C-alpha positions as CSV (number, residue, x, y, z in Angstrom):
1,M,0.1,-0.1,0.2
2,K,1.6,3.2,-1.2
3,K,1.1,6.1,1.7
4,R,0.7,9.8,0.7
5,T,1.4,13.0,2.6
6,I,-1.8,15.2,2.5
7,Q,-0.6,19.2,3.3
8,I,-3.7,21.6,5.7
9,D,-2.7,24.8,6.3
10,E,-4.0,26.8,9.4
11,Q,-7.3,28.2,7.4
12,N,-8.7,24.7,5.9
13,A,-7.5,22.7,9.1
14,R,-9.7,25.0,10.8
15,K,-12.6,24.5,8.0
16,I,-12.0,21.0,7.9
17,Y,-12.1,21.0,11.8
18,R,-15.8,21.4,12.0
19,I,-17.4,18.9,9.9
20,A,-14.4,16.1,10.2
21,S,-15.1,12.8,12.0
22,P,-14.1,12.2,15.3
23,E,-11.1,9.8,13.5
24,F,-9.8,13.0,12.3
25,K,-10.6,15.6,14.0
26,Q,-8.1,13.6,16.6
27,M,-5.6,13.8,13.7
28,L,-5.7,17.3,13.2
29,E,-5.3,17.5,17.0
30,D,-2.6,15.5,16.9
31,T,-0.9,17.6,13.7
32,F,-1.7,21.2,15.1
33,G,-2.2,20.5,19.0
34,K,-6.1,21.1,20.5
35,S,-5.9,24.4,22.1
36,F,-4.9,25.4,18.0
37,F,-8.9,24.7,17.7
38,E,-10.1,25.8,20.8
39,T,-8.8,29.6,20.1
40,D,-11.6,31.9,19.6
41,V,-11.6,33.9,16.6
42,L,-11.4,37.0,18.7
43,E,-7.6,36.7,20.1
44,R,-6.9,35.4,16.3
45,V,-8.2,38.4,14.5
46,N,-6.1,41.6,15.8
47,D,-5.2,43.7,13.0
48,F,-6.7,43.7,9.0
49,A,-3.7,41.3,8.1
50,D,-4.8,38.7,9.8
51,A,-8.8,38.8,8.7
52,L,-7.4,38.5,5.3
53,T,-5.6,35.1,6.4
54,E,-8.9,33.8,8.8
55,S,-10.8,34.5,5.6
56,G,-8.9,33.4,2.8
57,R,-9.7,36.2,1.1
58,P,-6.2,38.0,-1.2
59,E,-5.0,41.5,-0.3
60,V,-7.5,44.2,-1.3
61,P,-8.0,44.8,-4.9
62,E,-7.8,47.7,-7.2
63,F,-11.0,48.0,-8.6
64,N,-9.5,49.2,-11.6
65,E,-12.4,48.1,-13.8
66,V,-14.9,50.8,-11.7
67,P,-15.0,54.5,-12.1
68,E,-11.9,56.0,-10.1
69,D,-14.1,58.4,-8.5
70,L,-15.9,54.9,-6.7
71,R,-12.3,52.8,-6.1
72,E,-11.8,53.7,-2.5
73,F,-15.6,52.9,-1.6
74,F,-15.2,49.8,-3.1
75,K,-11.8,49.1,-1.3
76,A,-12.7,50.0,1.8
77,Q,-16.0,48.1,1.6
78,Y,-13.9,45.3,0.6
79,R,-12.2,45.5,4.0
80,C,-15.4,45.5,6.1
81,I,-16.5,42.4,4.1
82,V,-13.3,40.9,4.9
83,I,-13.9,41.7,8.6
84,A,-17.1,40.1,8.9
85,E,-16.4,37.2,7.2
86,A,-13.3,36.3,9.4
87,L,-15.4,37.0,12.7
88,N,-18.2,34.9,11.3
89,E,-15.7,32.5,10.5
90,G,-17.0,32.3,7.2
91,K,-20.2,31.3,7.8
92,R,-23.2,33.2,5.7
93,F,-26.7,34.4,6.4
94,D,-29.4,33.0,4.0
95,L,-30.9,36.4,3.3
96,F,-34.1,34.9,3.1
97,D,-34.6,33.6,6.2
98,E,-36.3,35.4,8.5
99,K,-36.1,34.3,11.7
100,V,-32.1,34.6,12.0
101,K,-31.0,37.8,13.6
102,R,-28.2,39.7,12.4
103,H,-26.2,42.2,14.3
104,Y,-24.6,45.2,13.3
105,P,-22.2,48.1,14.4
106,Y,-24.0,50.9,14.5
107,F,-21.7,54.1,14.5
108,T,-22.2,58.2,15.7
109,N,-20.6,60.8,14.5
110,N,-20.5,64.0,15.9
111,G,-19.5,65.9,12.7
112,S,-15.7,65.3,12.8
113,P,-13.6,62.2,11.9
114,A,-12.3,62.2,15.5
115,G,-16.2,61.5,16.6
116,F,-16.8,58.8,14.9
117,R,-17.2,55.9,17.5
118,L,-19.6,52.9,18.1
119,G,-22.5,54.4,19.3
120,D,-24.3,50.5,19.9
121,T,-24.7,47.1,18.2
122,C,-28.1,46.1,17.0
123,C,-29.5,43.1,16.1
124,D,-32.1,42.5,12.9
125,C,-34.2,40.3,11.2
126,A,-33.9,39.2,7.2
127,C,-36.1,42.1,6.6
128,S,-33.8,44.2,4.5
129,Y,-32.9,47.4,5.9
130,A,-30.0,49.2,4.8
131,G,-27.4,48.3,7.0
132,S,-28.7,45.5,8.1
133,G,-28.0,43.3,5.1
134,S,-26.2,40.1,5.0
135,R,-22.6,40.6,4.5
136,L,-21.9,43.2,6.9
137,C,-23.8,41.4,9.9
138,F,-22.1,39.0,12.8
139,L,-23.8,36.4,14.1
140,D,-23.8,38.0,17.7
141,E,-23.3,41.1,19.3
142,K,-20.0,40.4,20.7
143,R,-18.9,40.3,17.3
144,A,-20.3,42.7,16.2
145,R,-18.8,45.3,18.6
146,F,-15.6,43.3,18.6
147,A,-15.4,44.8,14.9
148,A,-16.6,48.3,15.4
149,E,-13.9,48.8,18.4
150,K,-11.4,46.8,16.9
151,F,-11.9,48.2,13.3
152,P,-13.1,51.9,13.6
153,N,-10.9,53.3,10.6
154,E,-12.2,50.2,8.3
155,F,-15.9,51.3,9.0
156,S,-15.5,54.9,8.9
157,D,-13.7,55.1,5.7
158,M,-16.4,52.6,4.1
159,L,-19.1,55.0,5.7
160,A,-17.3,58.0,5.0
161,K,-16.4,57.5,0.9
């Protein structure tokens, strides 16, 4: 019987672990360590580079096909989507499931860039309110608050562009 070796990067190991059989989970734990799979995503994502790693997304595209005056908005929006995807650990909302609660940060501004801050987090059903879509929502209040407090510049850039 021929033996083969597989290589799994950390991001894919975490994805596979969630759905793996008990035997395969044990092999992954033997390779990466049990504590690797118990680390909270809020501990793993400390900056945008971590969000890219966690989500598996590439660096921010240049959006050269988009009119020049809209590029910065799309870049800022991309950053926020990657952050949400990373903090939600790849879980996506069913846009049409009205029973699913979506948490999102609500920001306040006193008219100056220094005044942009987290005002609160909100939770809403799947109705299509502006600001309550699915890509920029979070699984729970803790993640929404963390995103707003850890990444205020990214959200400010998206809302201001």
